[in-house]
N, CA, C and O of each residue as an XYZ file, in Angstrom:
892
protein
N      16.801      5.696      5.586
C      15.428      5.364      5.238
C      15.405      4.125      4.356
O      15.865      4.145      3.214
N      14.861      3.051      4.908
C      14.880      1.795      4.188
C      13.494      1.231      3.926
O      13.371      0.220      3.233
N      12.464      1.840      4.448
C      11.136      1.286      4.279
C      10.199      2.270      3.594
O      10.444      3.475      3.544
N       9.139      1.718      3.080
C       8.091      2.512      2.441
C       7.578      3.609      3.370
O       7.431      4.761      2.962
N       7.311      3.246      4.611
C       6.776      4.204      5.572
C       7.762      5.322      5.854
O       7.381      6.492      5.911
N       9.027      4.967      6.031
C      10.051      5.974      6.334
C      10.236      6.936      5.169
O      10.382      8.141      5.375
N      10.233      6.413      3.951
C      10.432      7.271      2.780
C       9.236      8.191      2.585
O       9.409      9.377      2.305
N       8.027      7.661      2.729
C       6.833      8.501      2.609
C       6.848      9.596      3.668
O       6.489     10.739      3.386
N       7.258      9.253      4.880
C       7.334     10.247      5.953
C       8.345     11.336      5.635
O       8.121     12.505      5.951
N       9.449     10.961      5.015
C      10.471     11.949      4.665
C       9.961     12.876      3.557
O      10.240     14.075      3.585
N       9.232     12.346      2.599
C       8.652     13.192      1.551
C       7.711     14.224      2.155
O       7.713     15.389      1.758
N       6.907     13.784      3.118
C       5.982     14.703      3.771
C       6.738     15.695      4.645
O       6.414     16.882      4.666
N       7.736     15.212      5.360
C       8.522     16.108      6.217
C       9.172     17.199      5.380
O       9.174     18.368      5.764
N       9.725     16.811      4.232
C      10.375     17.793      3.368
C       9.357     18.770      2.775
O       9.634     19.962      2.650
N       8.195     18.265      2.416
C       7.117     19.147      1.988
C       7.082     19.468      0.511
O       6.149     20.126      0.050
N       8.072     19.025     -0.244
C       8.098     19.330     -1.674
C       8.909     18.279     -2.408
O       9.853     17.703     -1.869
N       8.518     18.047     -3.643
C       9.276     17.187     -4.552
C       9.590     18.007     -5.792
O       8.686     18.567     -6.413
N      10.859     18.081     -6.153
C      11.268     18.765     -7.377
C      11.045     17.827     -8.558
O      11.617     16.738     -8.612
N      10.217     18.252     -9.497
C       9.884     17.432    -10.659
C      10.776     17.860    -11.818
O      10.670     18.980    -12.318
N      11.656     16.954    -12.239
C      12.681     17.294    -13.227
C      12.427     16.537    -14.524
O      12.335     15.310    -14.531
N      12.317     17.277    -15.612
C      12.245     16.671    -16.951
C      13.085     17.526    -17.892
O      12.756     18.683    -18.159
N      14.163     16.948    -18.387
C      15.109     17.686    -19.230
C      15.726     16.763    -20.258
O      15.870     15.564    -20.020
N      16.092     17.323    -21.405
C      16.730     16.533    -22.454
C      18.239     16.468    -22.296
O      18.867     15.505    -22.736
N      18.830     17.484    -21.674
C      20.285     17.573    -21.529
C      20.715     16.881    -20.241
O      20.468     17.380    -19.144
N      21.359     15.727    -20.387
C      21.727     14.924    -19.217
C      22.708     15.649    -18.315
O      22.582     15.595    -17.092
N      23.677     16.323    -18.902
C      24.684     17.011    -18.093
C      24.034     18.118    -17.259
O      24.336     18.264    -16.074
N      23.159     18.881    -17.867
C      22.489     19.952    -17.130
C      21.520     19.388    -16.099
O      21.321     19.981    -15.039
N      20.924     18.252    -16.405
C      20.018     17.634    -15.446
C      20.749     17.322    -14.148
O      20.226     17.576    -13.062
N      21.931     16.782    -14.252
C      22.714     16.457    -13.053
C      23.081     17.731    -12.297
O      23.075     17.746    -11.066
N      23.395     18.787    -13.021
C      23.695     20.064    -12.362
C      22.463     20.621    -11.663
O      22.569     21.220    -10.593
N      21.299     20.426    -12.265
C      20.047     20.871    -11.651
C      19.793     20.122    -10.348
O      19.454     20.731     -9.334
N      19.955     18.817    -10.374
C      19.776     18.007     -9.159
C      20.717     18.488     -8.067
O      20.316     18.639     -6.913
N      21.948     18.724     -8.428
C      22.951     19.187     -7.464
C      22.564     20.543     -6.876
O      22.668     20.756     -5.668
N      22.117     21.459     -7.740
C      21.783     22.815     -7.290
C      20.567     22.818     -6.371
O      20.569     23.492     -5.341
N      19.538     22.076     -6.733
C      18.324     22.019     -5.920
C      18.623     21.384     -4.558
O      18.134     21.840     -3.525
N      19.427     20.334     -4.580
C      19.792     19.668     -3.320
C      20.599     20.588     -2.414
O      20.457     20.536     -1.193
N      21.440     21.424     -2.998
C      22.216     22.384     -2.201
C      21.296     23.389     -1.512
O      21.642     23.936     -0.465
N      20.132     23.627     -2.095
C      19.152     24.516     -1.478
C      18.326     23.831     -0.405
O      17.459     24.456      0.206
N      18.585     22.552     -0.171
C      17.893     21.809      0.875
C      16.785     20.909      0.390
O      16.244     20.123      1.168
N      16.430     21.006     -0.887
C      15.358     20.178     -1.436
C      15.982     18.918     -2.034
O      16.505     18.934     -3.148
N      15.918     17.847     -1.284
C      16.602     16.619     -1.695
C      15.651     15.558     -2.237
O      16.107     14.497     -2.664
N      14.350     15.810     -2.234
C      13.394     14.895     -2.854
C      13.281     15.265     -4.326
O      12.716     16.303     -4.669
N      13.819     14.414     -5.193
C      13.943     14.721     -6.615
C      13.231     13.638     -7.418
O      13.484     12.446     -7.244
N      12.344     14.074     -8.294
C      11.624     13.140     -9.173
C      12.098     13.331    -10.607
O      11.979     14.421    -11.168
N      12.636     12.264    -11.198
C      13.009     12.295    -12.612
C      11.874     11.666    -13.397
O      11.547     10.499    -13.181
N      11.270     12.416    -14.303
C      10.120     11.891    -15.030
C      10.554     11.002    -16.184
O      11.625     11.186    -16.762
N       9.709     10.042    -16.507
C      10.008      9.144    -17.616
C       9.848      9.819    -18.966
O      10.160      9.221    -19.995
N       9.364     11.065    -18.980
C       9.328     11.841    -20.216
C      10.695     12.430    -20.533
O      10.888     13.012    -21.600
N      11.637     12.285    -19.623
C      13.024     12.709    -19.855
C      13.725     11.662    -20.713
O      13.644     10.474    -20.400
N      14.406     12.057    -21.776
C      15.140     11.079    -22.580
C      16.139     10.291    -21.729
O      16.843     10.865    -20.899
N      16.194      8.992    -21.939
C      17.092      8.078    -21.206
C      16.866      8.171    -19.691
O      17.813      8.104    -18.908
N      15.629      8.321    -19.302
C      15.319      8.562    -17.892
C      15.854      7.468    -16.975
O      16.446      7.769    -15.938
N      15.658      6.221    -17.337
C      16.083      5.125    -16.461
C      17.602      5.111    -16.332
O      18.127      4.883    -15.242
N      18.314      5.353    -17.432
C      19.782      5.427    -17.372
C      20.222      6.577    -16.470
O      21.168      6.439    -15.695
N      19.545      7.692    -16.573
C      19.897      8.848    -15.750
C      19.600      8.595    -14.274
O      20.359      9.021    -13.404
N      18.503      7.907    -13.995
C      18.203      7.558    -12.608
C      19.323      6.703    -12.037
O      19.737      6.899    -10.894
N      19.813      5.757    -12.825
C      20.924      4.915    -12.376
C      22.176      5.747    -12.113
O      22.848      5.565    -11.098
N      22.486      6.659    -13.030
C      23.673      7.506    -12.885
C      23.551      8.432    -11.676
O      24.500      8.580    -10.906
N      22.394      9.049    -11.513
C      22.190      9.972    -10.394
C      22.226      9.226     -9.072
O      22.796      9.706     -8.092
N      21.611      8.041     -9.050
C      21.615      7.234     -7.831
C      23.033      6.880     -7.413
O      23.377      6.963     -6.234
N      23.856      6.486     -8.378
C      25.250      6.131     -8.075
C      26.052      7.350     -7.629
O      26.900      7.262     -6.741
N      25.771      8.477     -8.256
C      26.560      9.686     -7.980
C      26.201     10.331     -6.641
O      27.084     10.764     -5.901
N      24.918     10.395     -6.336
C      24.479     11.127     -5.145
C      24.186     10.228     -3.946
O      24.203     10.694     -2.807
N      23.922      8.958     -4.187
C      23.683      8.032     -3.085
C      22.558      8.487     -2.179
O      21.501      8.915     -2.642
N      22.801      8.388     -0.872
C      21.772      8.734      0.106
C      21.669     10.232      0.390
O      20.887     10.643      1.247
N      22.446     11.050     -0.317
C      22.364     12.499     -0.083
C      21.092     13.097     -0.680
O      20.712     14.215     -0.331
N      20.427     12.360     -1.580
C      19.139     12.789     -2.103
C      18.160     11.629     -2.009
O      18.555     10.473     -1.858
N      16.884     11.955     -2.099
C      15.825     10.945     -2.142
C      15.277     10.960     -3.562
O      14.494     11.835     -3.931
N      15.696      9.988     -4.342
C      15.453      9.986     -5.787
C      14.225      9.152     -6.134
O      14.083      8.015     -5.682
N      13.338      9.733     -6.945
C      12.149      9.018     -7.383
C      11.969      9.093     -8.881
O      12.708      9.781     -9.583
N      10.971      8.371     -9.354
C      10.631      8.371    -10.776
C       9.203      8.869    -10.932
O       8.329      8.538    -10.131
N       8.972      9.670    -11.972
C       7.648     10.227    -12.204
C       7.131      9.943    -13.598
O       7.837      9.378    -14.434
N       5.884     10.343    -13.842
C       5.207     10.111    -15.126
C       5.140      8.633    -15.464
O       5.245      8.247    -16.629
N       4.965      7.803    -14.436
C       4.929      6.355    -14.619
C       3.518      5.934    -15.029
O       2.546      6.227    -14.333
N       3.420      5.255    -16.151
C       2.127      4.820    -16.674
C       1.976      3.306    -16.706
O       0.869      2.794    -16.873
N       3.097      2.582    -16.545
C       3.052      1.119    -16.608
C       3.874      0.519    -15.477
O       4.884      1.086    -15.057
N       3.431     -0.628    -14.993
C       4.126     -1.296    -13.900
C       5.550     -1.672    -14.293
O       6.464     -1.579    -13.473
N       5.745     -2.090    -15.523
C       7.089     -2.503    -15.945
C       8.065     -1.324    -15.958
O       9.260     -1.502    -15.721
N       7.556     -0.121    -16.236
C       8.421      1.059    -16.193
C       8.784      1.407    -14.752
O       9.910      1.816    -14.468
N       7.834      1.243    -13.861
C       8.128      1.446    -12.444
C       9.195      0.478    -11.990
O      10.122      0.859    -11.274
N       9.074     -0.766    -12.398
C      10.032     -1.799    -12.011
C      11.432     -1.477    -12.524
O      12.410     -1.628    -11.793
N      11.532     -1.039    -13.764
C      12.834     -0.707    -14.336
C      13.482      0.455    -13.604
O      14.684      0.437    -13.342
N      12.684      1.470    -13.274
C      13.216      2.638    -12.566
C      13.651      2.276    -11.153
O      14.667      2.774    -10.669
N      12.900      1.426    -10.498
C      13.275      0.980     -9.159
C      14.583      0.199     -9.214
O      15.461      0.382     -8.370
N      14.706     -0.660    -10.200
C      15.957     -1.418    -10.365
C      17.133     -0.479    -10.593
O      18.265     -0.790    -10.223
N      16.860      0.680    -11.208
C      17.927      1.653    -11.489
C      18.263      2.515    -10.283
O      19.294      3.188    -10.272
N      17.397      2.504     -9.257
C      17.720      3.269     -8.050
C      16.632      4.188     -7.544
O      16.831      4.863     -6.533
N      15.472      4.241     -8.216
C      14.372      5.083     -7.734
C      13.838      4.537     -6.418
O      13.713      3.325     -6.241
N      13.520      5.454     -5.485
C      13.067      5.040     -4.161
C      11.634      5.472     -3.861
O      11.136      5.242     -2.760
N      10.983      6.085     -4.813
C       9.539      6.296     -4.752
C       9.033      6.421     -6.182
O       9.780      6.774     -7.094
N       7.748      6.123     -6.357
C       7.154      6.056     -7.692
C       5.959      7.002     -7.753
O       5.066      6.948     -6.907
N       5.954      7.874     -8.768
C       4.887      8.859     -8.928
C       4.217      8.654    -10.282
O       4.885      8.521    -11.307
N       2.887      8.631    -10.268
C       2.133      8.494    -11.513
C       1.085      9.591    -11.599
O       0.532      9.991    -10.575
N       0.799     10.086    -12.801
C      -0.267     11.073    -12.961
C      -1.648     10.421    -12.977
O      -2.666     11.113    -12.987
N      -1.679      9.076    -12.980
C      -2.932      8.323    -13.061
C      -2.987      7.294    -11.939
O      -2.015      7.097    -11.209
N      -4.130      6.649    -11.815
C      -4.258      5.546    -10.867
C      -4.242      4.223    -11.607
O      -5.084      3.964    -12.467
N      -3.264      3.381    -11.258
C      -3.231      1.987    -11.694
C      -2.754      1.171    -10.501
O      -1.659      1.387     -9.983
N      -3.584      0.237    -10.077
C      -3.228     -0.537     -8.888
C      -1.925     -1.290     -9.081
O      -1.153     -1.445     -8.135
N      -1.670     -1.764    -10.301
C      -0.449     -2.541    -10.528
C       0.819     -1.704    -10.327
O       1.867     -2.244     -9.974
N       0.726     -0.385    -10.551
C       1.883      0.477    -10.289
C       2.117      0.582     -8.787
O       3.254      0.509     -8.321
N       1.042      0.754     -8.041
C       1.155      0.790     -6.577
C       1.725     -0.528     -6.064
O       2.634     -0.541     -5.234
N       1.185     -1.631     -6.565
C       1.640     -2.947     -6.107
C       3.114     -3.184     -6.425
O       3.830     -3.811     -5.643
N       3.560     -2.683     -7.569
C       4.968     -2.849     -7.955
C       5.886     -2.125     -6.970
O       6.907     -2.667     -6.548
N       5.513     -0.905     -6.613
C       6.320     -0.159     -5.639
C       6.287     -0.834     -4.276
O       7.326     -0.984     -3.632
N       5.118     -1.237     -3.837
C       4.987     -1.855     -2.509
C       5.714     -3.187     -2.418
O       6.196     -3.563     -1.350
N       5.792     -3.899     -3.531
C       6.514     -5.174     -3.534
C       7.991     -4.985     -3.213
O       8.663     -5.908     -2.753
N       8.486     -3.772     -3.462
C       9.886     -3.453     -3.142
C       9.989     -2.585     -1.883
O      11.040     -2.013     -1.594
N       8.880     -2.499     -1.141
C       8.828     -1.733      0.110
C       9.112     -0.254     -0.125
O       9.808      0.391      0.659
N       8.557      0.277     -1.226
C       8.726      1.679     -1.585
C       7.358      2.336     -1.725
O       6.388      1.666     -2.081
N       7.264      3.643     -1.451
C       5.974      4.322     -1.549
C       5.557      4.611     -2.985
O       6.380      4.821     -3.877
N       4.228      4.611     -3.166
C       3.642      4.938     -4.463
C       2.766      6.171     -4.307
O       1.934      6.243     -3.403
N       2.958      7.133     -5.191
C       2.152      8.346     -5.230
C       1.288      8.266     -6.469
O       1.764      8.484     -7.583
N       0.013      7.951     -6.274
C      -0.891      7.703     -7.394
C      -1.670      8.955     -7.749
O      -2.018      9.747     -6.874
N      -1.942      9.131     -9.031
C      -2.683     10.290     -9.486
C      -4.183     10.111     -9.331
O      -4.706      9.005     -9.473
N      -4.872     11.209     -9.039
C      -6.328     11.211     -8.933
C      -6.825     12.640     -9.131
O      -6.057     13.598     -9.042
N      -8.141     12.763     -9.404
C      -8.660     14.098     -9.698
C      -9.993     14.392     -9.020
O     -10.359     15.555     -8.851
N     -10.717     13.353     -8.632
C     -12.017     13.533     -7.986
C     -11.991     12.888     -6.605
O     -11.106     12.078     -6.331
N     -12.937     13.223     -5.727
C     -12.986     12.572     -4.416
C     -13.071     11.050     -4.521
O     -12.436     10.338     -3.743
N     -13.851     10.552     -5.475
C     -13.965      9.102     -5.640
C     -12.634      8.497     -6.046
O     -12.210      7.485     -5.488
N     -11.971      9.117     -7.024
C     -10.666      8.611     -7.456
C      -9.657      8.655     -6.318
O      -8.853      7.736     -6.162
N      -9.697      9.709     -5.533
C      -8.789      9.830     -4.397
C      -8.998      8.670     -3.429
O      -8.033      8.047     -2.986
N     -10.256      8.378     -3.100
C     -10.536      7.301     -2.158
C     -10.174      5.940     -2.737
O      -9.671      5.076     -2.018
N     -10.424      5.740     -4.028
C     -10.047      4.482     -4.674
C      -8.538      4.277     -4.598
O      -8.072      3.174     -4.312
N      -7.777      5.335     -4.851
C      -6.317      5.240     -4.783
C      -5.856      4.921     -3.366
O      -4.948      4.113     -3.174
N      -6.477      5.553     -2.375
C      -6.117      5.297     -0.980
C      -6.453      3.854     -0.603
O      -5.655      3.175      0.043
N      -7.628      3.393     -1.006
C      -8.027      2.017     -0.710
C      -7.084      1.006     -1.357
O      -6.892     -0.095     -0.841
N      -6.492      1.390     -2.498
C      -5.544      0.506     -3.183
C      -4.148      0.563     -2.564
O      -3.259     -0.193     -2.956
N      -3.958      1.465     -1.594
C      -2.683      1.518     -0.883
C      -1.791      2.683     -1.213
O      -0.653      2.727     -0.745
N      -2.267      3.646     -2.013
C      -1.419      4.798     -2.343
C      -0.964      5.494     -1.064
O      -1.773      5.789     -0.184
N       0.327      5.751     -0.971
C       0.886      6.383      0.229
C       0.586      7.875      0.252
O       0.367      8.454      1.315
N       0.575      8.488     -0.914
C       0.193      9.885     -1.105
C      -0.588      9.931     -2.408
O      -0.269      9.208     -3.351
N      -1.604     10.772     -2.465
C      -2.368     10.923     -3.705
C      -1.958     12.229     -4.378
O      -2.067     13.310     -3.799
N      -1.492     12.099     -5.597
C      -1.091     13.256     -6.390
C      -2.325     13.803     -7.104
O      -2.865     13.148     -7.996
N      -2.768     14.979     -6.724
C      -3.904     15.613     -7.395
C      -3.349     16.373     -8.592
O      -2.599     17.338     -8.443
N      -3.734     15.920     -9.779
C      -3.160     16.467    -11.005
C      -4.230     16.516    -12.089
O      -4.985     15.558    -12.258
N      -4.303     17.634    -12.832
C      -3.573     18.895    -12.640
C      -4.263     19.765    -11.587
O      -5.410     20.177    -11.759
N      -3.557     20.031    -10.513
C      -4.156     20.709     -9.360
C      -4.564     22.147     -9.659
O      -5.513     22.662     -9.066
N      -3.855     22.790    -10.570
C      -4.177     24.177    -10.884
C      -5.572     24.352    -11.454
O      -6.136     25.445    -11.388
N      -6.132     23.300    -12.007
C      -7.472     23.372    -12.599
C      -8.538     23.485    -11.510
O      -9.523     24.206    -11.672
N      -8.338     22.768    -10.396
C      -9.348     22.763     -9.332
C      -9.030     23.749     -8.219
O      -9.947     24.258     -7.574
N      -7.753     24.032     -7.978
C      -7.363     25.047     -7.007
C      -7.426     24.603     -5.557
O      -7.805     23.475     -5.243
N      -7.047     25.516     -4.691
C      -6.936     25.219     -3.262
C      -8.289     25.013     -2.597
O      -8.393     24.267     -1.623
N      -9.314     25.656     -3.106
C     -10.651     25.465     -2.539
C     -11.079     24.009     -2.639
O     -11.791     23.506     -1.770
N     -10.650     23.337     -3.688
C     -10.955     21.915     -3.867
C     -10.333     21.094     -2.742
O     -10.975     20.198     -2.194
N      -9.084     21.400     -2.401
C      -8.403     20.673     -1.329
C      -9.162     20.837     -0.017
O      -9.397     19.861      0.695
N      -9.537     22.048      0.294
C     -10.261     22.301      1.537
C     -11.594     21.567      1.547
O     -11.994     21.016      2.572
N     -12.282     21.558      0.412
C     -13.582     20.909      0.330
C     -13.464     19.398      0.476
O     -14.266     18.778      1.176
N     -12.479     18.807     -0.173
C     -12.289     17.359     -0.094
C     -11.869     16.935      1.310
O     -12.350     15.927      1.829
N     -10.985     17.696      1.914
C     -10.449     17.317      3.221
C     -11.441     17.534      4.358
O     -11.238     17.013      5.455
N     -12.489     18.278      4.125
C     -13.500     18.461      5.174
C     -14.131     17.119      5.563
O     -14.170     16.795      6.749
N     -14.628     16.322      4.593
C     -15.176     15.016      4.954
C     -14.134     13.892      4.938
O     -14.402     12.789      5.413
N     -12.942     14.176      4.388
C     -11.900     13.143      4.250
C     -10.589     13.676      4.821
O      -9.610     13.802      4.086
N     -10.549     13.993      6.117
C      -9.425     14.745      6.687
C      -8.093     14.012      6.744
O      -7.048     14.644      6.895
N      -8.118     12.698      6.626
C      -6.868     11.951      6.744
C      -6.179     11.701      5.405
O      -5.131     11.057      5.355
N      -6.760     12.204      4.332
C      -6.146     12.014      3.010
C      -4.815     12.753      2.923
O      -4.701     13.898      3.360
N      -3.834     12.101      2.367
C      -2.553     12.750      2.083
C      -2.575     13.191      0.631
O      -2.394     12.373     -0.271
N      -2.794     14.470      0.400
C      -2.927     15.001     -0.946
C      -1.738     15.876     -1.305
O      -1.288     16.693     -0.502
N      -1.233     15.696     -2.523
C      -0.115     16.491     -3.016
C      -0.490     17.108     -4.359
O      -0.697     16.382     -5.332
N      -0.582     18.442     -4.430
C      -0.878     19.070     -5.714
C       0.351     19.093     -6.625
O       1.474     19.321     -6.174
N       0.115     18.856     -7.888
C       1.145     19.040     -8.908
C       0.483     19.706    -10.102
O      -0.595     19.304    -10.541
N       1.142     20.723    -10.613
C       0.525     21.548    -11.654
C      -0.178     22.708    -10.984
O      -1.176     22.516    -10.289
N       0.332     23.907    -11.188
C      -0.256     25.074    -10.532
C       0.450     25.490     -9.259
O       0.029     26.440     -8.600
N       1.525     24.787     -8.899
C       2.293     25.149     -7.701
C       3.430     26.078     -8.100
O       4.158     25.804     -9.054
N       3.581     27.179     -7.364
C       4.656     28.139     -7.606
C       5.391     28.424     -6.304
O       4.967     27.991     -5.232
N       6.483     29.146     -6.405
C       7.201     29.556     -5.198
C       6.313     30.441     -4.333
O       6.384     30.399     -3.105
N       5.483     31.235     -4.982
C       4.650     32.193     -4.262
C       3.462     31.542     -3.564
O       3.021     32.025     -2.521
N       2.936     30.451     -4.124
C       1.723     29.883     -3.530
C       1.922     28.537     -2.845
O       0.955     27.954     -2.355
N       3.142     28.033     -2.798
C       3.383     26.717     -2.194
C       2.875     26.666     -0.755
O       2.236     25.695     -0.350
N       3.161     27.710      0.011
C       2.693     27.758      1.389
C       1.183     27.771      1.484
O       0.613     27.215      2.423
N       0.525     28.406      0.515
C      -0.934     28.447      0.503
C      -1.517     27.049      0.263
O      -2.542     26.694      0.845
N      -0.872     26.270     -0.584
C      -1.316     24.886     -0.797
C      -1.208     24.089      0.502
O      -2.091     23.296      0.826
N      -0.128     24.304      1.236
C       0.050     23.604      2.513
C      -1.048     24.023      3.487
O      -1.632     23.185      4.173
N      -1.318     25.304      3.541
C      -2.378     25.793      4.428
C      -3.756     25.266      4.014
O      -4.653     25.132      4.846
N      -3.910     24.972      2.726
C      -5.178     24.427      2.237
C      -5.328     22.945      2.559
O      -6.394     22.365      2.355
N      -4.251     22.329      3.065
C      -4.333     20.937      3.484
C      -3.405     19.976      2.787
O      -3.392     18.792      3.122
N      -2.616     20.446      1.815
C      -1.679     19.555      1.129
C      -0.616     19.049      2.103
O      -0.137     19.801      2.952
N      -0.252     17.779      1.979
C       0.820     17.236      2.821
C       2.186     17.574      2.246
O       3.187     17.563      2.962
N       2.228     17.873      0.959
C       3.460     18.253      0.257
C       3.034     18.795     -1.099
O       1.859     18.728     -1.459
N       3.991     19.332     -1.851
C       3.692     19.836     -3.191
C       4.694     19.255     -4.180
O       5.842     18.974     -3.836
N       4.235     19.083     -5.410
C       5.136     18.748     -6.504
C       5.324     19.985     -7.355
O       4.349     20.630     -7.738
N       6.574     20.324     -7.656
C       6.841     21.576     -8.373
C       7.935     21.358     -9.408
O       8.990     20.795     -9.117
N       7.658     21.817    -10.620
C       8.606     21.637    -11.706
C       9.100     22.940    -12.283
O      10.070     23.511    -11.784
N       8.444     23.425    -13.338
C       8.938     24.587    -14.073
C       9.007     25.845    -13.218
O       9.863     26.697    -13.455
N       8.126     25.981    -12.230
C       8.156     27.170    -11.376
C       9.410     27.217    -10.507
O       9.824     28.285    -10.058
N      10.000     26.067    -10.277
C      11.240     25.988     -9.496
C      12.461     26.010    -10.408
O      13.460     26.667    -10.114
N      12.366     25.289    -11.511
C      13.527     25.072    -12.374
C      13.536     26.104    -13.502
O      13.167     25.808    -14.638
N      13.957     27.294    -13.170
C      13.962     28.423    -14.090
C      14.765     28.102    -15.358
O      15.962     27.821    -15.293
N      14.090     28.150    -16.504
C      14.732     27.761    -17.763
C      15.880     28.684    -18.134
O      16.910     28.221    -18.625
N      15.720     29.981    -17.909
C      16.789     30.922    -18.257
C      18.036     30.667    -17.415
O      19.157     30.751    -17.917
N      17.842     30.357    -16.144
C      18.978     30.069    -15.270
C      19.703     28.812    -15.725
O      20.933     28.754    -15.708
N      18.936     27.807    -16.130
C      19.546     26.556    -16.597
C      20.295     26.791    -17.903
O      21.412     26.306    -18.085
N      19.672     27.538    -18.810
C      20.308     27.819    -20.100
C      21.610     28.590    -19.931
O      22.598     28.316    -20.613
N      21.604     29.555    -19.019
C      22.790     30.390    -18.809
C      23.815     29.752    -17.883
O      24.934     30.249    -17.754
N      23.438     28.657    -17.239
C      24.366     27.987    -16.333
C      24.468     28.636    -14.969
O      25.400     28.346    -14.219
N      23.530     29.509    -14.627
C      23.534     30.152    -13.302
C      22.705     29.300    -12.335
O      21.615     29.684    -11.909
N      23.254     28.144    -12.009
C      22.521     27.165    -11.221
C      22.315     27.607     -9.773
O      21.476     27.054     -9.062
N      23.084     28.604     -9.344
C      22.885     29.107     -7.981
C      21.486     29.709     -7.807
O      20.966     29.768     -6.693
N      20.886     30.151     -8.908
C      19.512     30.657     -8.833
C      18.560     29.545     -8.414
O      17.625     29.780     -7.649
N      18.794     28.343     -8.909
C      17.951     27.209     -8.536
C      18.123     26.872     -7.058
O      17.165     26.507     -6.377
N      19.361     27.000     -6.573
C      19.621     26.765     -5.153
C      18.831     27.748     -4.304
O      18.216     27.365     -3.309
N      18.848     29.000     -4.696
C      18.107     30.035     -3.963
C      16.598     29.778     -4.019
O      15.897     29.963     -3.025
N      16.110     29.356     -5.169
C      14.677     29.112     -5.320
C      14.230     27.917     -4.474
O      13.151     27.929     -3.882
N      15.070     26.899     -4.430
C      14.743     25.733     -3.600
C      14.668     26.123     -2.131
O      13.756     25.701     -1.421
N      15.623     26.925     -1.673
C      15.627     27.376     -0.282
C      14.405     28.232      0.021
O      13.807     28.110      1.090
N      14.037     29.091     -0.908
C      12.850     29.940     -0.741
C      11.591     29.097     -0.646
O      10.723     29.360      0.186
N      11.489     28.091     -1.491
C      10.336     27.194     -1.484
C      10.188     26.499     -0.135
O       9.102     26.476      0.444
N      11.275     25.940      0.355
C      11.219     25.203      1.620
C      10.896     26.118      2.789
O      10.205     25.721      3.727
N      11.396     27.332      2.729
C      11.094     28.282      3.800
C       9.608     28.614      3.819
O       9.007     28.700      4.890
N       9.014     28.801      2.651
C       7.589     29.131      2.594
C       6.742     27.979      3.109
O       5.707     28.199      3.738
N       7.176     26.754      2.845
C       6.451     25.583      3.336
C       6.584     25.471      4.847
O       5.611     25.190      5.546
N       7.782     25.688      5.337
C       8.019     25.630      6.785
C       7.161     26.661      7.520
O       6.581     26.365      8.564
N       7.088     27.840      6.981
C       6.322     28.900      7.626
C       4.820     28.624      7.590
O       4.077     29.094      8.453
N       4.376     27.864      6.595
C       2.949     27.578      6.456
C       2.483     26.444      7.351
O       1.291     26.306      7.625
N       3.408     25.651      7.795
C       3.035     24.456      8.529
C       2.682     24.726      9.986
O       3.120     25.708     10.586
N       1.882     23.829     10.530
C       1.558     23.886     11.949
C       1.439     22.464     12.465
O       1.818     21.524     11.767
N       0.928     22.289     13.657
C       0.897     20.987     14.291
C       0.044     19.963     13.547
O       0.204     18.757     13.735
N      -0.855     20.448     12.709
C      -1.729     19.531     11.966
C      -0.936     18.486     11.220
O      -1.346     17.329     11.123
N       0.209     18.900     10.692
C       0.954     18.019      9.807
C       1.794     16.989     10.542
O       2.308     16.061      9.918
N       1.944     17.130     11.843
C       2.663     16.116     12.587
C       1.921     14.789     12.534
O       2.546     13.729     12.589
N       0.592     14.834     12.427
C      -0.200     13.605     12.366
C      -0.025     12.877     11.046
O      -0.352     11.695     10.940
N       0.489     13.574     10.034
C       0.698     12.944      8.724
C       2.022     12.180      8.671
O       2.223     11.348      7.788
N       2.922     12.460      9.611
C       4.243     11.843      9.587
C       4.261     10.697     10.585
O       4.252     10.902     11.799
N       4.285      9.503     10.052
C       4.240      8.338     10.929
C       5.491      7.506     10.762
O       5.640      6.476     11.421
């Protein structure tokens, strides 16, 4: 995958992005490894993680093309640029800023822009957002997705916040093209105890629920 379109299509095909924010660099790498072993290879390292850009560089060098590595919690174009230089291959923001989208597109990489209302969603799409991250999605719920997609059926919406292993498939059925999932996937007790195989199992469970929820509708989202 070398182009913006191909990477965005792979994110949608996979159906989920693991959102990782941790202070312990060594455990973070183990988390990435465990989640990827469960089949979830789309990994977002948030800029709220200490030394995030350095870790993105290290993870990119270590895992190469075996994972699809992105950067999250991006609030400024210069931070997006630094993360891309370090090896990030997609950019996720909780907000809409056209300059962040433009920075990703200048490197032929997809941008996932944050939005919360139908107007914001359309503004982000008009600015070129490849996927719109609805955040915090748990506040508006799945009924919001269905309502928005009724008059705007071609929107690529990804909920973040409020996604769990139990409801991920329901979000897909409500019209999400993919989901962003963090704490519900990355069990803190498992990480603390070093039982990373639990994360592998949770990642596999998540992907299975998404696969079972999908139907032909989503083939039109993958271009």
